[in-house]
N, CA, C and O atoms as CSV, one atom per row, in Angstrom:
chain,resi,resn,atom,element,x,y,z
A,1,MET,N,N,35.927,43.378,-21.258
A,1,MET,CA,C,35.561,43.051,-19.644
A,1,MET,C,C,34.852,44.416,-19.257
A,1,MET,O,O,34.834,45.526,-19.789
A,2,THR,N,N,34.161,43.776,-17.885
A,2,THR,CA,C,33.725,44.845,-17.328
A,2,THR,C,C,34.119,44.960,-15.712
A,2,THR,O,O,34.295,43.888,-15.133
A,3,THR,N,N,34.235,45.906,-15.122
A,3,THR,CA,C,34.284,46.135,-13.730
A,3,THR,C,C,33.332,47.279,-13.270
A,3,THR,O,O,33.311,48.469,-13.585
A,4,ILE,N,N,32.627,46.619,-12.509
A,4,ILE,CA,C,31.943,47.288,-11.456
A,4,ILE,C,C,32.173,47.499,-9.807
A,4,ILE,O,O,32.011,46.587,-8.996
A,5,ASN,N,N,32.537,48.720,-9.491
A,5,ASN,CA,C,32.320,48.927,-8.278
A,5,ASN,C,C,31.210,49.234,-7.597
A,5,ASN,O,O,30.298,49.810,-8.191
A,6,LYS,N,N,31.088,48.898,-6.212
A,6,LYS,CA,C,29.575,49.567,-5.894
A,6,LYS,C,C,29.636,49.014,-4.469
A,6,LYS,O,O,30.298,48.065,-4.049
A,7,GLY,N,N,28.672,49.941,-3.731
A,7,GLY,CA,C,28.230,49.520,-2.348
A,7,GLY,C,C,26.914,48.781,-2.030
A,7,GLY,O,O,26.034,49.326,-2.697
A,8,VAL,N,N,26.351,47.670,-1.221
A,8,VAL,CA,C,25.580,46.963,-1.086
A,8,VAL,C,C,25.248,47.269,0.613
A,8,VAL,O,O,26.035,47.103,1.545
A,9,ASP,N,N,23.918,47.735,0.676
A,9,ASP,CA,C,23.651,47.777,1.871
A,9,ASP,C,C,23.120,46.389,2.352
A,9,ASP,O,O,22.287,45.814,1.653
A,10,ILE,N,N,23.517,45.882,3.392
A,10,ILE,CA,C,23.208,44.396,3.996
A,10,ILE,C,C,22.197,44.414,4.880
A,10,ILE,O,O,22.570,44.903,5.946
A,11,GLY,N,N,21.002,44.063,4.878
A,11,GLY,CA,C,19.989,43.856,6.250
A,11,GLY,C,C,19.722,42.820,7.121
A,11,GLY,O,O,20.667,42.032,7.084
A,12,THR,N,N,19.078,42.554,7.696
A,12,THR,CA,C,18.709,41.354,8.633
A,12,THR,C,C,17.808,40.111,8.142
A,12,THR,O,O,17.355,39.133,8.736
A,13,THR,N,N,17.743,40.522,6.921
A,13,THR,CA,C,16.968,39.418,5.766
A,13,THR,C,C,17.878,39.301,4.762
A,13,THR,O,O,18.240,40.334,4.200
A,14,SER,N,N,18.487,37.859,4.300
A,14,SER,CA,C,19.312,37.415,3.371
A,14,SER,C,C,18.896,38.490,2.036
A,14,SER,O,O,17.798,38.592,1.489
A,15,THR,N,N,19.908,39.083,1.794
A,15,THR,CA,C,20.246,40.188,0.607
A,15,THR,C,C,21.235,39.973,-0.238
A,15,THR,O,O,22.345,39.598,0.139
A,16,VAL,N,N,20.807,40.275,-1.925
A,16,VAL,CA,C,22.017,39.404,-2.857
A,16,VAL,C,C,22.879,40.478,-2.982
A,16,VAL,O,O,22.547,41.599,-3.368
A,17,ILE,N,N,24.153,40.077,-2.603
A,17,ILE,CA,C,25.210,41.192,-2.893
A,17,ILE,C,C,25.872,41.228,-4.559
A,17,ILE,O,O,26.281,42.229,-5.148
A,18,LEU,N,N,25.814,39.604,-5.152
A,18,LEU,CA,C,26.037,39.745,-6.159
A,18,LEU,C,C,25.241,38.554,-6.859
A,18,LEU,O,O,25.248,37.408,-6.409
A,19,ASP,N,N,24.502,38.974,-8.096
A,19,ASP,CA,C,23.709,38.361,-8.635
A,19,ASP,C,C,24.691,37.060,-9.522
A,19,ASP,O,O,25.847,37.445,-9.701
A,20,ALA,N,N,24.458,35.889,-9.980
A,20,ALA,CA,C,24.876,34.720,-10.671
A,20,ALA,C,C,24.907,35.865,-12.019
A,20,ALA,O,O,24.243,36.836,-12.381
A,21,ASN,N,N,26.288,34.981,-12.566
A,21,ASN,CA,C,27.566,35.788,-13.627
A,21,ASN,C,C,27.877,34.363,-14.335
A,21,ASN,O,O,27.996,33.647,-13.341
A,22,THR,N,N,28.025,33.748,-15.158
A,22,THR,CA,C,29.155,32.911,-15.592
A,22,THR,C,C,29.974,33.351,-16.194
A,22,THR,O,O,30.514,32.505,-16.908
A,23,SER,N,N,30.445,34.496,-16.293
A,23,SER,CA,C,31.235,35.608,-17.257
A,23,SER,C,C,32.180,35.791,-16.245
A,23,SER,O,O,33.318,35.557,-16.653
A,24,ARG,N,N,32.123,36.110,-15.126
A,24,ARG,CA,C,33.058,36.289,-13.598
A,24,ARG,C,C,34.244,35.796,-13.847
A,24,ARG,O,O,34.437,34.657,-14.272
A,25,TYR,N,N,35.175,36.689,-13.577
A,25,TYR,CA,C,36.484,35.928,-13.151
A,25,TYR,C,C,37.552,36.521,-11.981
A,25,TYR,O,O,38.741,36.261,-11.797
A,26,TYR,N,N,36.558,37.495,-11.214
A,26,TYR,CA,C,37.067,38.111,-10.205
A,26,TYR,C,C,35.716,38.700,-9.357
A,26,TYR,O,O,34.664,39.057,-9.886
A,27,PHE,N,N,36.008,38.707,-7.955
A,27,PHE,CA,C,35.135,39.507,-7.393
A,27,PHE,C,C,36.009,39.571,-5.769
A,27,PHE,O,O,36.974,38.843,-5.536
A,28,ALA,N,N,35.561,40.380,-4.960
A,28,ALA,CA,C,35.950,41.066,-3.939
A,28,ALA,C,C,34.686,41.537,-3.506
A,28,ALA,O,O,33.714,42.049,-4.062
A,29,ILE,N,N,35.098,41.092,-1.915
A,29,ILE,CA,C,33.635,41.500,-0.973
A,29,ILE,C,C,34.277,42.009,0.042
A,29,ILE,O,O,35.180,41.312,0.503
A,30,ILE,N,N,34.020,43.292,0.651
A,30,ILE,CA,C,34.824,43.852,1.557
A,30,ILE,C,C,33.584,44.378,2.975
A,30,ILE,O,O,32.670,45.121,2.615
A,31,ASN,N,N,33.621,44.070,4.087
A,31,ASN,CA,C,32.656,44.625,5.140
A,31,ASN,C,C,33.323,45.945,5.393
A,31,ASN,O,O,34.501,46.173,5.670
A,32,ASP,N,N,32.070,46.958,5.200
A,32,ASP,CA,C,32.773,47.947,5.658
A,32,ASP,C,C,31.367,48.705,6.714
A,32,ASP,O,O,30.897,49.842,6.720
A,33,SER,N,N,31.056,47.537,7.472
A,33,SER,CA,C,30.456,48.451,8.919
A,33,SER,C,C,31.273,47.739,10.152
A,33,SER,O,O,32.236,46.978,10.064
A,34,ASP,N,N,30.621,48.202,11.296
A,34,ASP,CA,C,30.854,47.876,12.322
A,34,ASP,C,C,30.051,46.057,12.998
A,34,ASP,O,O,30.080,45.545,14.116
A,35,THR,N,N,29.692,45.786,12.230
A,35,THR,CA,C,29.034,44.249,12.352
A,35,THR,C,C,29.442,43.235,11.336
A,35,THR,O,O,29.566,43.405,10.123
A,36,ASP,N,N,29.674,41.901,12.197
A,36,ASP,CA,C,30.179,41.327,11.263
A,36,ASP,C,C,28.786,40.609,10.472
A,36,ASP,O,O,27.680,40.349,10.946
A,37,ILE,N,N,29.381,40.387,8.936
A,37,ILE,CA,C,28.641,39.837,8.065
A,37,ILE,C,C,28.785,38.308,7.606
A,37,ILE,O,O,29.799,37.704,7.254
A,38,TYR,N,N,27.454,37.867,7.718
A,38,TYR,CA,C,27.582,36.516,7.023
A,38,TYR,C,C,27.203,36.187,5.335
A,38,TYR,O,O,26.164,36.626,4.841
A,39,LEU,N,N,27.983,35.532,4.708
A,39,LEU,CA,C,27.735,34.972,2.856
A,39,LEU,C,C,27.450,33.521,3.475
A,39,LEU,O,O,27.708,32.789,4.431
A,40,ALA,N,N,26.459,33.642,1.792
A,40,ALA,CA,C,26.088,32.437,1.725
A,40,ALA,C,C,26.199,32.167,-0.175
A,40,ALA,O,O,26.078,33.111,-0.956
A,41,LEU,N,N,26.367,31.171,-0.491
A,41,LEU,CA,C,27.023,31.236,-2.355
A,41,LEU,C,C,25.755,30.176,-2.262
A,41,LEU,O,O,25.588,29.240,-1.481
A,42,GLY,N,N,24.752,30.761,-3.565
A,42,GLY,CA,C,24.054,30.542,-4.232
A,42,GLY,C,C,22.540,29.750,-3.333
A,42,GLY,O,O,21.805,28.861,-3.762
A,43,ALA,N,N,22.486,30.437,-2.072
A,43,ALA,CA,C,20.966,30.142,-1.014
A,43,ALA,C,C,20.985,31.503,-0.391
A,43,ALA,O,O,21.807,32.420,-0.416
A,44,ASP,N,N,19.599,31.313,0.280
A,44,ASP,CA,C,19.796,32.514,0.922
A,44,ASP,C,C,20.320,32.605,2.396
A,44,ASP,O,O,19.997,31.739,3.210
A,45,ALA,N,N,21.159,33.695,2.749
A,45,ALA,CA,C,22.166,33.915,3.757
A,45,ALA,C,C,21.667,33.955,5.576
A,45,ALA,O,O,20.948,34.833,6.053
A,46,VAL,N,N,22.139,33.017,6.202
A,46,VAL,CA,C,21.646,33.036,7.739
A,46,VAL,C,C,22.643,33.453,8.725
A,46,VAL,O,O,23.742,32.902,8.663
A,47,ALA,N,N,22.450,34.281,9.567
A,47,ALA,CA,C,23.429,34.832,10.358
A,47,ALA,C,C,23.990,33.577,11.181
A,47,ALA,O,O,23.362,32.681,11.745
A,48,HIS,N,N,25.090,33.749,11.095
A,48,HIS,CA,C,25.797,32.973,12.062
A,48,HIS,C,C,26.149,31.392,11.339
A,48,HIS,O,O,26.341,30.315,11.902
A,49,GLN,N,N,26.146,31.670,10.168
A,49,GLN,CA,C,26.429,30.281,9.032
A,49,GLN,C,C,26.799,30.630,8.031
A,49,GLN,O,O,26.337,31.731,7.732
A,50,GLY,N,N,27.721,30.031,7.016
A,50,GLY,CA,C,28.154,30.446,5.764
A,50,GLY,C,C,29.591,31.389,6.289
A,50,GLY,O,O,29.887,31.594,7.466
A,51,ILE,N,N,30.166,31.756,5.382
A,51,ILE,CA,C,31.124,32.450,5.588
A,51,ILE,C,C,30.855,34.042,6.162
A,51,ILE,O,O,30.079,34.940,5.832
A,52,ARG,N,N,31.962,33.892,7.240
A,52,ARG,CA,C,32.330,35.308,8.054
A,52,ARG,C,C,32.552,36.473,7.317
A,52,ARG,O,O,33.053,36.111,6.251
A,53,LEU,N,N,32.448,37.551,7.340
A,53,LEU,CA,C,32.996,39.006,7.376
A,53,LEU,C,C,33.332,39.354,8.338
A,53,LEU,O,O,32.357,39.763,8.969
A,54,ASN,N,N,34.516,39.473,9.055
A,54,ASN,CA,C,34.473,40.538,9.969
A,54,ASN,C,C,34.328,41.568,9.787
A,54,ASN,O,O,34.471,42.138,8.705
A,55,ALA,N,N,33.914,42.181,11.117
A,55,ALA,CA,C,33.476,43.885,11.394
A,55,ALA,C,C,34.747,44.742,10.838
A,55,ALA,O,O,35.847,44.196,10.918
A,56,HIS,N,N,34.681,45.796,10.390
A,56,HIS,CA,C,35.591,46.576,9.824
A,56,HIS,C,C,36.875,45.441,8.835
A,56,HIS,O,O,37.962,44.962,9.159
A,57,GLY,N,N,36.306,45.397,7.956
A,57,GLY,CA,C,37.065,45.192,6.800
A,57,GLY,C,C,37.393,43.877,6.891
A,57,GLY,O,O,38.543,43.493,6.678
A,58,GLY,N,N,36.465,43.114,7.200
A,58,GLY,CA,C,36.725,41.298,6.810
A,58,GLY,C,C,36.437,41.456,5.206
A,58,GLY,O,O,35.947,42.368,4.542
A,59,SER,N,N,36.855,40.422,4.943
A,59,SER,CA,C,36.607,40.406,3.003
A,59,SER,C,C,36.837,38.896,2.553
A,59,SER,O,O,37.613,38.098,3.079
A,60,PHE,N,N,35.959,38.665,1.415
A,60,PHE,CA,C,36.179,37.346,0.650
A,60,PHE,C,C,36.630,38.029,-0.735
A,60,PHE,O,O,36.468,39.148,-1.223
A,61,GLU,N,N,37.232,36.917,-1.122
A,61,GLU,CA,C,38.040,37.284,-2.697
A,61,GLU,C,C,38.236,35.929,-3.382
A,61,GLU,O,O,38.690,34.964,-2.767
A,62,LEU,N,N,37.929,35.888,-4.493
A,62,LEU,CA,C,37.997,34.693,-5.551
A,62,LEU,C,C,38.477,35.115,-6.905
A,62,LEU,O,O,38.012,36.174,-7.326
A,63,VAL,N,N,39.365,34.436,-7.691
A,63,VAL,CA,C,39.907,34.771,-8.789
A,63,VAL,C,C,39.819,34.090,-9.544
A,63,VAL,O,O,39.409,33.027,-9.078
A,64,SER,N,N,39.989,34.041,-10.666
A,64,SER,CA,C,39.524,32.852,-11.801
A,64,SER,C,C,39.428,31.344,-11.662
A,64,SER,O,O,38.536,30.537,-11.923
A,65,ARG,N,N,40.802,31.226,-11.099
A,65,ARG,CA,C,40.751,29.674,-11.507
A,65,ARG,C,C,39.834,28.971,-9.963
A,65,ARG,O,O,39.675,27.772,-9.737
A,66,ASP,N,N,39.481,29.820,-9.324
A,66,ASP,CA,C,38.836,29.611,-8.152
A,66,ASP,C,C,37.051,29.765,-7.825
A,66,ASP,O,O,36.306,29.543,-6.870
A,67,MET,N,N,36.881,30.430,-9.642
A,67,MET,CA,C,35.571,31.023,-9.225
A,67,MET,C,C,34.358,30.351,-9.199
A,67,MET,O,O,34.189,29.208,-9.622
A,68,TYR,N,N,33.329,31.224,-8.590
A,68,TYR,CA,C,32.128,31.053,-7.753
A,68,TYR,C,C,31.661,31.911,-9.049
A,68,TYR,O,O,32.258,32.918,-9.431
A,69,ARG,N,N,30.554,31.390,-9.645
A,69,ARG,CA,C,29.964,32.125,-10.691
A,69,ARG,C,C,28.368,32.347,-10.170
A,69,ARG,O,O,27.569,33.023,-10.818
A,70,PHE,N,N,28.025,31.664,-8.881
A,70,PHE,CA,C,26.661,31.620,-8.756
A,70,PHE,C,C,26.292,32.835,-7.568
A,70,PHE,O,O,27.128,33.384,-6.852
A,71,ALA,N,N,25.005,33.058,-7.569
A,71,ALA,CA,C,24.803,34.516,-6.644
A,71,ALA,C,C,25.347,34.583,-5.075
A,71,ALA,O,O,25.370,33.490,-4.509
A,72,ILE,N,N,25.633,35.328,-4.575
A,72,ILE,CA,C,25.990,35.450,-3.250
A,72,ILE,C,C,25.146,36.909,-2.457
A,72,ILE,O,O,25.038,38.098,-2.754
A,73,ASN,N,N,24.588,35.901,-1.149
A,73,ASN,CA,C,23.987,36.572,-0.514
A,73,ASN,C,C,24.785,37.162,0.736
A,73,ASN,O,O,25.932,36.783,0.969
A,74,GLY,N,N,24.111,38.138,1.557
A,74,GLY,CA,C,24.481,38.459,2.742
A,74,GLY,C,C,23.645,38.702,4.186
A,74,GLY,O,O,22.433,38.601,3.994
A,75,ILE,N,N,23.909,38.923,5.229
A,75,ILE,CA,C,22.920,39.229,6.212
A,75,ILE,C,C,23.340,39.647,7.259
A,75,ILE,O,O,24.520,39.562,6.920
A,76,HIS,N,N,23.406,40.119,8.481
A,76,HIS,CA,C,23.788,40.412,9.421
A,76,HIS,C,C,23.012,40.165,10.781
A,76,HIS,O,O,21.886,39.767,10.485
A,77,ALA,N,N,23.149,40.234,11.976
A,77,ALA,CA,C,22.213,40.072,13.290
A,77,ALA,C,C,22.344,41.259,13.964
A,77,ALA,O,O,22.003,41.215,15.146
A,78,GLY,N,N,22.696,42.183,13.592
A,78,GLY,CA,C,22.702,43.746,14.157
A,78,GLY,C,C,21.452,44.305,13.770
A,78,GLY,O,O,20.593,43.760,13.076
A,79,SER,N,N,21.427,45.378,14.251
A,79,SER,CA,C,20.356,46.650,13.689
A,79,SER,C,C,20.452,47.225,12.394
A,79,SER,O,O,21.539,47.313,11.823
A,80,GLY,N,N,19.378,47.624,11.888
A,80,GLY,CA,C,19.441,48.477,10.712
A,80,GLY,C,C,20.047,47.911,9.484
A,80,GLY,O,O,19.878,46.721,9.215
A,81,THR,N,N,20.767,48.719,8.698
A,81,THR,CA,C,21.541,48.218,7.384
A,81,THR,C,C,23.083,48.074,7.841
A,81,THR,O,O,23.512,48.430,8.938
A,82,LYS,N,N,23.633,47.648,7.084
A,82,LYS,CA,C,25.080,47.779,7.300
A,82,LYS,C,C,25.541,47.838,5.890
A,82,LYS,O,O,24.688,47.611,5.032
A,83,ARG,N,N,26.650,48.083,5.545
A,83,ARG,CA,C,27.715,47.882,3.828
A,83,ARG,C,C,28.457,46.989,3.940
A,83,ARG,O,O,28.899,46.381,4.914
A,84,VAL,N,N,28.599,46.910,2.842
A,84,VAL,CA,C,29.750,45.606,1.740
A,84,VAL,C,C,30.180,46.488,0.817
A,84,VAL,O,O,29.317,47.060,0.152
A,85,THR,N,N,31.094,46.683,0.661
A,85,THR,CA,C,32.198,47.210,-0.802
A,85,THR,C,C,32.202,46.039,-1.642
A,85,THR,O,O,32.076,44.912,-1.164
A,86,VAL,N,N,32.377,46.316,-3.194
A,86,VAL,CA,C,31.926,45.431,-4.032
A,86,VAL,C,C,33.079,45.211,-5.096
A,86,VAL,O,O,33.452,46.384,-5.147
A,87,VAL,N,N,33.601,44.793,-5.653
A,87,VAL,CA,C,34.444,44.427,-6.886
A,87,VAL,C,C,34.386,43.743,-7.889
A,87,VAL,O,O,35.337,43.017,-8.179
A,88,ASP,N,N,33.444,43.792,-8.541
A,88,ASP,CA,C,33.019,42.077,-9.643
A,88,ASP,C,C,33.718,42.637,-11.319
A,88,ASP,O,O,33.335,43.603,-11.978
A,89,ASP,N,N,34.449,41.986,-11.542
A,89,ASP,CA,C,35.184,41.649,-12.996
A,89,ASP,C,C,34.273,40.570,-13.821
A,89,ASP,O,O,33.978,39.387,-13.646
A,90,TYR,N,N,34.065,41.261,-14.509
A,90,TYR,CA,C,33.617,39.935,-16.082
A,90,TYR,C,C,33.757,40.078,-17.623
A,90,TYR,O,O,34.066,41.223,-17.953
A,91,LEU,N,N,33.642,39.410,-18.403
A,91,LEU,CA,C,33.766,39.483,-19.442
A,91,LEU,C,C,32.806,39.621,-20.327
A,91,LEU,O,O,32.156,38.623,-20.015
A,92,TYR,N,N,32.251,40.068,-21.145
A,92,TYR,CA,C,31.054,40.511,-21.801
A,92,TYR,C,C,30.703,38.784,-22.251
A,92,TYR,O,O,31.537,37.931,-22.553
A,93,ALA,N,N,29.306,38.639,-22.180
A,93,ALA,CA,C,28.566,36.997,-22.428
A,93,ALA,C,C,28.713,37.190,-24.491
A,93,ALA,O,O,28.321,36.283,-25.225
């Protein structure tokens, strides 16, 4: 088992938060910024579409029975870069 804890800077263009991983069984993405962030599953992220993470702690989490194993991308409609924190657990392939 491997657990990765990291931060990812999100820009105003689609940014990869998690790469595809067929061994993933848990992840959490938390918005650590002052701007809403939008997630897209398996596609480029588009502002004001997809899964919205509210500013100051909005989150998206999945566990094994509901697992999504494709790439997850994020974007925001503000200025500069914003930060999400990520926990990604997976089994060795």
